[in-house]
C-alpha positions as CSV (number, residue, x, y, z in Angstrom):
1,M,-19.5,6.6,-18.3
2,S,-19.0,4.7,-15.0
3,T,-16.1,3.6,-12.9
4,L,-15.7,0.6,-10.6
5,Y,-13.0,0.4,-8.0
6,T,-11.8,-2.9,-6.5
7,H,-9.3,-3.6,-3.7
8,R,-9.3,-5.5,-0.4
9,T,-11.8,-4.1,2.1
10,D,-10.9,-5.7,5.4
11,L,-12.5,-3.2,7.7
12,G,-10.0,-3.9,10.5
13,N,-7.0,-3.3,8.4
14,P,-6.4,0.4,7.6
15,G,-3.7,-0.5,5.1
16,D,-6.3,-2.2,3.0
17,I,-9.1,0.3,3.5
18,W,-7.1,3.4,2.8
19,S,-5.0,2.1,-0.2
20,T,-7.8,2.7,-2.8
21,P,-7.5,6.0,-4.7
22,L,-11.3,6.2,-4.5
23,H,-10.9,8.2,-1.2
24,Y,-8.7,10.9,-2.8
25,V,-9.7,11.3,-6.5
26,D,-11.5,14.2,-8.2
27,P,-15.3,13.8,-7.9
28,S,-15.5,13.3,-11.6
29,M,-13.6,10.0,-11.1
30,R,-15.7,8.7,-8.3
31,G,-17.5,5.4,-8.7
32,A,-18.7,2.2,-7.0
33,M,-16.4,-0.1,-5.0
34,V,-16.4,-3.9,-4.6
35,D,-14.1,-6.0,-2.5
36,I,-11.9,-7.9,-4.8
37,Y,-12.9,-11.1,-2.9
38,H,-16.5,-10.4,-3.8
39,L,-16.2,-9.7,-7.5
40,P,-19.0,-11.7,-9.2
41,L,-17.9,-14.2,-11.8
42,Q,-20.9,-13.4,-14.0
43,K,-21.6,-10.2,-15.8
44,T,-23.8,-8.5,-13.2
45,L,-21.9,-5.2,-12.9
46,S,-22.1,-2.2,-15.3
47,Y,-19.0,0.0,-15.7
48,D,-16.7,1.3,-18.4
49,T,-13.5,1.7,-16.3
50,L,-12.1,-0.7,-13.8
51,I,-9.5,0.7,-11.3
52,V,-7.6,-1.9,-9.3
53,G,-5.6,-1.1,-6.2
54,G,-3.9,-0.5,-4.1
55,G,-2.6,-3.1,-1.7
56,G,-0.7,-6.3,-2.2
57,L,-3.3,-7.8,-4.5
58,F,-1.1,-9.7,-6.8
59,Y,0.6,-11.9,-4.3
60,D,-2.7,-13.9,-3.7
61,D,-3.7,-16.4,-6.4
62,H,-7.4,-16.2,-5.3
63,M,-7.6,-12.4,-5.7
64,L,-5.7,-12.5,-9.0
65,G,-8.0,-15.3,-10.3
66,K,-11.1,-13.3,-9.3
67,L,-9.8,-10.2,-11.0
68,T,-8.8,-12.1,-14.2
69,Q,-12.2,-13.7,-14.5
70,Q,-14.0,-10.4,-14.0
71,I,-12.0,-8.7,-16.7
72,S,-12.5,-11.7,-19.1
73,C,-16.2,-11.6,-18.5
74,H,-16.9,-7.9,-18.6
75,K,-14.1,-6.6,-20.9
76,P,-14.0,-3.1,-19.5
77,K,-13.1,-0.3,-21.9
78,R,-10.4,0.9,-19.6
79,L,-8.2,-0.9,-17.0
80,I,-6.1,1.1,-14.6
81,I,-3.9,-0.6,-12.0
82,W,-3.0,1.8,-9.2
83,G,-0.2,1.3,-6.7
84,V,-0.5,-2.5,-6.3
85,G,2.1,-4.9,-4.9
86,S,3.3,-7.4,-7.4
87,T,6.4,-9.3,-8.7
88,P,7.6,-9.8,-12.3
89,G,6.0,-12.8,-14.0
90,V,3.0,-13.1,-11.6
91,A,0.5,-10.8,-13.4
92,D,2.2,-9.9,-16.7
93,D,-0.7,-11.0,-18.9
94,L,-3.1,-8.8,-16.8
95,F,-0.7,-5.9,-16.8
96,A,-0.4,-6.1,-20.6
97,Q,-4.2,-5.5,-20.9
98,A,-4.1,-2.3,-18.7
99,D,-4.1,1.2,-20.0
100,L,-2.2,2.5,-17.0
101,V,-0.1,0.5,-14.6
102,G,1.7,1.7,-11.4
103,V,3.3,-0.7,-8.8
104,R,4.5,0.2,-5.4
105,Q,7.9,-1.5,-5.8
106,R,10.7,0.4,-7.4
107,Y,12.4,-1.8,-10.0
108,D,15.8,-0.7,-11.2
109,D,15.2,-1.9,-14.7
110,S,11.9,0.1,-15.0
111,T,9.9,-3.1,-15.4
112,W,6.8,-1.1,-14.4
113,E,6.2,2.5,-13.5
114,W,6.8,3.1,-9.8
115,L,3.6,4.4,-8.1
116,P,3.5,4.5,-4.3
117,C,0.4,3.7,-2.4
118,A,-2.4,6.3,-2.7
119,S,-2.7,6.5,1.1
120,V,0.1,9.1,1.0
121,L,-2.9,11.5,0.2
122,H,-4.6,10.8,3.5
123,P,-4.8,14.1,5.4
124,G,-3.9,12.5,8.7
125,I,-0.3,12.1,7.6
126,D,0.3,15.8,7.0
127,A,-1.5,16.6,10.2
128,R,1.0,14.5,12.3
129,R,4.3,14.4,10.5
130,K,5.7,17.5,12.2
131,I,4.9,16.2,15.7
132,K,8.1,15.7,17.7
133,S,8.5,12.2,19.0
134,T,8.5,11.8,22.8
135,K,9.0,8.0,23.0
136,N,11.7,5.6,21.7
137,F,10.4,2.4,20.2
138,L,7.1,1.4,18.6
139,V,6.6,-2.3,17.6
140,V,3.7,-2.9,15.2
141,D,3.1,-6.6,14.6
142,H,1.3,-8.0,11.6
143,W,-1.9,-9.7,12.7
144,K,-1.2,-12.8,10.5
145,R,2.3,-13.3,11.7
146,K,4.0,-14.1,15.0
147,P,5.0,-11.1,17.2
148,I,8.4,-9.6,16.6
149,G,10.8,-10.4,19.4
150,V,12.1,-7.1,20.8
151,P,13.6,-7.3,24.3
152,G,13.3,-4.4,26.6
153,V,10.7,-2.5,28.7
154,D,10.6,1.0,27.0
155,I,8.5,-0.3,24.1
156,T,5.0,0.4,22.9
157,R,3.5,-2.5,21.1
158,T,0.4,-2.8,18.9
159,T,-0.9,-4.7,15.8
160,N,-2.0,-3.5,12.4
161,N,-5.4,-5.2,12.6
162,P,-7.8,-4.4,14.2
163,A,-6.8,-0.8,14.1
164,T,-7.7,2.6,12.5
165,I,-5.3,4.6,10.4
166,E,-5.7,7.5,12.9
167,H,-4.6,5.3,15.8
168,L,-1.6,4.0,14.0
169,L,-0.6,7.5,12.7
170,D,-0.9,8.8,16.3
171,L,1.4,6.1,17.6
172,I,3.9,6.6,14.7
173,A,4.1,10.3,15.4
174,Q,4.9,9.7,19.1
175,H,7.9,7.4,18.5
176,E,11.4,7.9,17.0
177,Y,11.9,4.3,15.9
178,I,9.3,2.0,14.3
179,I,9.8,-1.8,14.1
180,T,7.2,-3.6,12.1
181,A,6.1,-6.5,9.8
182,S,3.4,-4.4,8.2
183,Y,4.0,-2.9,4.7
184,H,1.7,0.1,5.3
185,V,3.2,0.9,8.7
186,W,6.6,0.9,7.1
187,Y,5.2,3.2,4.4
188,W,3.4,5.6,6.7
189,S,6.4,5.8,9.1
190,T,8.7,6.6,6.2
191,L,6.4,9.3,5.0
192,M,6.3,10.8,8.5
193,R,10.1,11.0,8.7
194,R,10.6,8.2,11.2
195,K,13.3,5.6,11.3
196,V,12.0,2.2,10.4
197,V,13.1,-1.4,10.7
198,V,11.3,-4.3,9.1
199,C,11.3,-7.7,10.7
200,A,9.2,-10.4,9.0
201,D,9.3,-14.0,7.9
202,P,11.1,-15.0,4.7
203,V,7.9,-15.3,2.6
204,A,6.6,-11.8,3.6
205,I,10.1,-10.4,2.9
206,S,10.2,-11.9,-0.6
207,W,6.7,-10.7,-1.4
208,K,6.4,-7.3,0.2
209,F,9.8,-5.9,1.2
210,V,12.0,-6.4,-1.8
211,H,12.6,-3.4,-4.1
212,L,11.4,-0.9,-1.5
213,P,11.7,2.6,-2.9
214,Y,13.4,3.8,0.3
215,P,16.1,1.5,1.4
216,T,15.3,0.1,4.9
217,P,16.9,-2.5,7.1
218,V,15.0,-5.8,6.6
219,A,15.6,-8.9,8.6
220,E,13.9,-12.1,9.8
221,S,14.6,-11.3,13.4
222,F,15.2,-8.2,15.3
223,S,18.6,-7.0,16.6
224,W,19.5,-3.6,18.1
225,E,22.2,-3.1,15.4
226,L,19.4,-2.8,12.8
227,L,18.4,0.6,14.3
228,D,21.8,2.0,13.4
229,L,21.0,1.3,9.7
230,A,17.6,3.0,9.7
231,R,17.3,6.3,7.9
232,I,15.0,9.3,7.6
233,Y,13.8,10.3,4.1
234,P,12.7,13.9,4.6
235,D,11.2,14.3,1.1
236,A,9.5,11.0,0.7
237,K,6.0,12.3,1.4
238,E,6.3,15.0,-1.2
239,E,7.7,12.6,-3.8
240,C,5.0,10.0,-3.3
241,Q,2.3,12.6,-3.3
242,A,3.5,14.2,-6.5
243,L,3.6,10.8,-8.3
244,N,0.0,10.0,-7.2
245,L,-1.3,13.4,-8.3
246,D,0.4,13.0,-11.7
247,F,-1.0,9.5,-12.1
248,A,-4.5,10.8,-11.1
249,R,-4.3,13.4,-13.8
250,R,-3.5,10.8,-16.4
251,A,-6.2,8.5,-15.2
252,M,-8.8,11.3,-15.3
253,A,-7.8,12.2,-18.8
254,L,-8.1,8.5,-19.8
255,I,-11.5,8.1,-18.2
256,N,-12.8,11.3,-19.9
257,S,-11.4,10.4,-23.3
């Protein structure tokens, strides 16, 4: 019995690197990992279970195509989709083949099970979430998009790539307000009880920032009024952690069946 994990492994992007459940699962569920971009089209890998996620994998036709071809070629006995970003209609055929499916958006009609990103289990979040902020504003730009226009001098600014998760969590812990275009920075800031505002282009908003499980002000451009709408979700970390641990128990039972 063997397991293969696949997600995006951009080494400079901690959101990609730390979204796979491979980092956090029971040793009996460990397995090999292949970047989804590098999945071979021919049957060269040997595994019984394929675990896909996390990250925004199903917004990208190339990644979705590679995954579909791999599944069609290999026909794994078990398919588990763990905390991915997707939208209804994009990957329905693939989801229908899966034994377990969890998506990071929270749909009101229960289209799919809500499963937040597995990176909630990273120990660095617990280690820093009780730190009292000493600075006001942190801006975390997305490396693929233009910088967020935030006027003022009392601002710390960085990008989500290249970065490490420890560096970003340290910065989040130091600041009261986080302004970002990065999904994972939004997520980690929410888990760490910070007030978050999302500013991104319309395409990114429509892909990544609709159906957020914790309502957050989202806009195409920044204005100071958005900060008044930002909220703290004191129990978000515990909720997201519990959902992942429950999903992990079901996944382990499936793998061992």
